N, C-alpha and C positions, 0 to 999 in steps of 0.2 A: 762621798755621797753620790748616788746614782742620778742620772738625768731622768726627768719625768717621762713617763711612757707617752708615745705619740699615738694618735688615733689611727692614722693611716700608717701602714707598715713601710711605706716608701720614704726614702730620704730624697728630698727635692732641694735643688739649689734655689736660693731666693730669686724672685723675678727681677730682671733688670729694668731700668727706666724705659728702654726701647720696647721691651715686651709689654709693659704697662700702657705705653702710648698706643701701640698697635692694637691691643685689646680694646682700648676705649674707642679708637677710631672705627674699628669693626663693629662696635655697638652703635655709634652715632650715625654712621652713614645710612644703614637701613631705617633707623628711626626718622631721620630727616627726609628720606625718600617717601616713607609712609605718610608723614605729615604733609608733604607737598601734594601727594596724590589725593589725600582726604580733603585738602583745601581746594584743589582744582575741581573735584567732583561736586563740592558744595555741601558736604556733610557738616562742616564746621559752622557754616551759616545757618543751616537748618537746626542744628543742635543749640546754637546760641539763641535762635528765635524761639524755640520751644522752652528754653529756660527763662527767657526774659519777658515774653509776651503773656500777659495774664488778663483776667476779666476787667481789671481796672484800666488796662492799656487801651481798651476800646474807646475810651473817652480822652485819650491823649493823642493829639494829631501827629506828633513826631513818632511815637511808638507805632501808631497805626500805619503810617507811611513806610516805616522801616520793615514792618511785618509784611505788608503787601509787596514791597520791593523784593523780598526774599521769596514769597509765595509765587508771584508772577513769573519770576525768572526760573524757578525750579519746577513748575508744573507745565511748562511748555507753551505758555500764552505769548511769549515773545522770545526772540533769539538774541535780543540785546543784552549787554552786561548790565548789572545792577546800577552802576554809576552813570550809565547812558540813558536812564529813565528819569523823567521829570513828572512829578505828581502835583497837579494843581487842585487845590482844595478851596471851595467857597466857604468862608467862615460864617456866612449867614444862613446856611442850610439847617433845617431842623434835625434833631438827633436821630429821627427815625428815617431820614432820607438824605444822608450826606453823600454827595457825589464827588468822586475823585477822578479827575481826567488824567489818564496815563498817556504821556507824550514821549516821543523819541527825541533825545537831546543830541545835537550835532555841534559840540564844541569841545575844546581840549583834545583828549585822546579818543573821542567818540567820532566814528567815521560818518560821512554824509555831507550834504550841502548845508553850509553854515547859515544860509539865509532862510531855511525852512525849520519848522517845528511841527512835524506831523503828529496828529492825534492817533493813537493806536486803538484805544477803547476807553470805556467809562466803567468805573466800579461804583455801584450804589450800595452804600453801607448803612445798615440799620444797627446803630450802636446799642439800642435798648434790647433787641432780641439777638444781637451778635450774629447777624446773618449778612451775606454778601451776594449781590447779583451783579452780572456784567453783561455788556452788549458785545463782548468779544466774538468775532466772526458773524454777528448778526447786528449791524449798526442800528440803534434805536429800539431794538427788541431785547429786553432784559430777561436773563435766565440765571439759574444757580451757577455759581462759579465752580469750574472743575477743580477737583481735589488734586 
């Protein structure tokens, strides 16, 4: 009985374990580097924010703070890392004028004088119309938040 025909006309020796390992490592290293670069640029944070933040999230304080933590760090309003920002929310504010005080944290791995908690700016959030104003670069004067 004849052997079944091969699709490729070449006879190849089977791959060794070493060749399989090298092939897999050559695939994993570029993928890991790409993942690291995408993470450092912040694309993963922005993608996660776009997927998880919805219209209902405007009324959830935790989701709102996490959303603005991502937005503020990626649109250039602060040079600080996400984990070095402190958002102070007054729970008694009305839904059409909720104020979020954005402060710079100086504890743990965040640099700076540990005895200070400087205020960076304020975000005025209208949850009903889903709009945001800020006094960034103009203390006390609110304007639309930069995109």
